[in-house]
C-alpha positions as a printed NumPy array, in Angstrom:
array([[-16.898,  18.805, -18.391],
       [-17.27 ,  15.272, -17.052],
       [-15.13 ,  13.719, -14.327],
       [-13.843,  10.166, -14.181],
       [-12.705,   8.68 , -10.888],
       [ -9.451,   6.715, -11.182],
       [ -8.928,   3.792,  -8.81 ],
       [ -6.455,   0.908,  -8.661],
       [ -5.598,  -1.847,  -6.212],
       [ -1.921,  -1.355,  -7.165],
       [ -1.786,   1.817,  -5.047],
       [ -2.994,   2.324,  -1.481],
       [ -6.704,   2.821,  -1.08 ],
       [ -7.794,   6.256,   0.102],
       [ -7.536,   6.7  ,   3.865],
       [ -9.958,   9.606,   3.828],
       [-12.693,  11.234,   1.807],
       [-10.881,  11.524,  -1.522],
       [-10.245,   9.61 ,  -4.75 ],
       [ -6.842,   8.286,  -5.796],
       [ -7.175,  10.494,  -8.87 ],
       [ -9.758,  12.373, -10.909],
       [ -9.604,  12.689, -14.692],
       [-11.177,  15.745, -16.288],
       [-10.683,  16.009, -20.025],
       [ -7.03 ,  15.171, -20.733],
       [ -5.888,  16.137, -17.23 ],
       [ -5.491,  13.761, -14.312],
       [ -5.234,  15.158, -10.801],
       [ -3.478,  12.616,  -8.6  ],
       [ -4.086,  12.789,  -4.866],
       [ -1.219,  12.763,  -2.432],
       [  0.499,   9.427,  -1.973],
       [  2.354,   8.465,   1.163],
       [  4.63 ,   5.406,   1.45 ],
       [  1.938,   2.835,   2.184],
       [  2.328,  -0.662,   0.748],
       [ -0.937,  -1.27 ,  -1.155],
       [ -1.345,  -4.906,  -0.119],
       [ -0.962,  -4.3  ,   3.61 ],
       [ -1.798,  -0.587,   3.935],
       [  1.227,  -0.4  ,   6.266],
       [  4.13 ,   2.022,   5.937],
       [  7.065,   0.683,   3.938],
       [ 10.099,  -0.269,   5.992],
       [ 13.646,   0.82 ,   5.243],
       [ 13.983,   4.532,   5.944],
       [ 13.502,   7.672,   3.891],
       [ 14.888,   6.339,   0.591],
       [ 12.47 ,   3.403,   0.725],
       [  9.645,   5.854,   1.503],
       [ 10.518,   8.042,  -1.497],
       [ 10.628,   5.027,  -3.831],
       [  7.323,   3.675,  -2.479],
       [  5.647,   7.039,  -3.069],
       [  6.927,   7.117,  -6.668],
       [  5.74 ,   3.504,  -7.14 ],
       [  2.301,   4.426,  -5.802],
       [  2.065,   7.468,  -8.091],
       [  3.169,   5.304, -11.025],
       [  0.37 ,   2.824, -10.298],
       [ -2.232,   5.599, -10.248],
       [ -0.809,   7.144, -13.429],
       [ -1.026,   3.793, -15.218],
       [ -4.581,   3.212, -13.993],
       [ -5.462,   6.553, -15.605],
       [ -3.944,   5.452, -18.924],
       [ -0.646,   7.29 , -18.583],
       [  2.752,   7.085, -17.   ],
       [  4.897,   9.261, -14.765],
       [  6.407,  10.683, -17.954],
       [  3.021,  12.368, -18.483],
       [  3.217,  14.283, -15.177],
       [  3.414,  18.038, -15.806],
       [  3.411,  19.176, -12.146],
       [  4.733,  17.345,  -9.104],
       [  4.416,  18.514,  -5.504],
       [  6.713,  17.041,  -2.86 ],
       [  5.991,  17.417,   0.854],
       [  8.766,  16.554,   3.31 ],
       [  8.823,  16.618,   7.09 ],
       [ 12.589,  17.21 ,   6.86 ],
       [ 13.824,  19.306,   3.933],
       [ 17.328,  17.92 ,   4.401],
       [ 15.923,  14.841,   2.568],
       [ 15.272,  16.908,  -0.573],
       [ 18.62 ,  15.949,  -2.199],
       [ 17.583,  12.3  ,  -1.881],
       [ 14.364,  13.047,  -3.777],
       [ 16.54 ,  14.564,  -6.531],
       [ 18.751,  11.474,  -6.516],
       [ 15.873,   8.976,  -6.823],
       [ 13.613,  10.976,  -9.161],
       [ 15.561,  10.284, -12.416],
       [ 14.844,   6.575, -11.921],
       [ 11.155,   7.373, -12.459],
       [ 11.253,  10.451, -14.73 ],
       [ 13.384,  11.548, -17.656],
       [ 14.023,  14.997, -19.063],
       [ 12.247,  17.232, -19.558],
       [ 11.222,  16.907, -15.902],
       [  7.834,  18.139, -14.692],
       [  7.431,  21.457, -12.934],
       [  7.87 ,  20.807,  -9.23 ],
       [  7.481,  22.276,  -5.767],
       [  9.069,  21.043,  -2.548],
       [  7.398,  22.048,   0.681],
       [  8.536,  21.476,   4.25 ],
       [  5.656,  20.422,   6.48 ],
       [  5.322,  19.783,  10.212],
       [  3.67 ,  16.365,   9.85 ],
       [  2.077,  13.982,   7.35 ],
       [ -0.552,  11.245,   7.718],
       [  0.589,   8.043,   9.447],
       [  3.883,   9.767,  10.395],
       [  5.161,   9.524,   6.819],
       [  8.305,  11.493,   6.019],
       [  7.226,  12.213,   2.429],
       [  4.058,  12.714,   0.402],
       [  3.687,  13.605,  -3.268],
       [  0.824,  14.541,  -5.569],
       [  0.759,  15.548,  -9.195],
       [ -1.061,  16.634, -12.304],
       [ -0.791,  14.574, -15.469],
       [ -1.635,  15.583, -19.05 ],
       [ -2.638,  12.699, -21.324]])
C-alpha cells in the first residue's frame, strides 16, 4: 500500500525526524502536536487552556490538509504533564468534536518537547 506524506504551513513544522501526518489508504496517522504557533514556532501564551486549544487547532489544520476534519478522527491520544488538567481537555473538546466522540486515551507523562503541558496525536479515517 502506498503512503502519502501530509504537510501544511497551517500547523507547526516538524521539530524532529517525522512527518506531520502520513496517509495510507483511507487512514491518516497524525503525529503529535504540541501548542506551537505555526507562524512563529513559539509556544502559545495564556496557560493550559490556550495550550489545549492550540493543539486542537494544529490537529485541525493537519486533518484539513489530509482532506478531512477532526470529525473524521477515530482515535485520539492525549498526553498531559499534569493529569489534573484532564477535565479541562473534556471541557474544550466538544468545541472541536461532536458525538459520537473518537476513542481516546489520556496519559500522564513526565515531560513533553519544549516544556509543553499537552500533546495530542490521532488516527483519522476518511
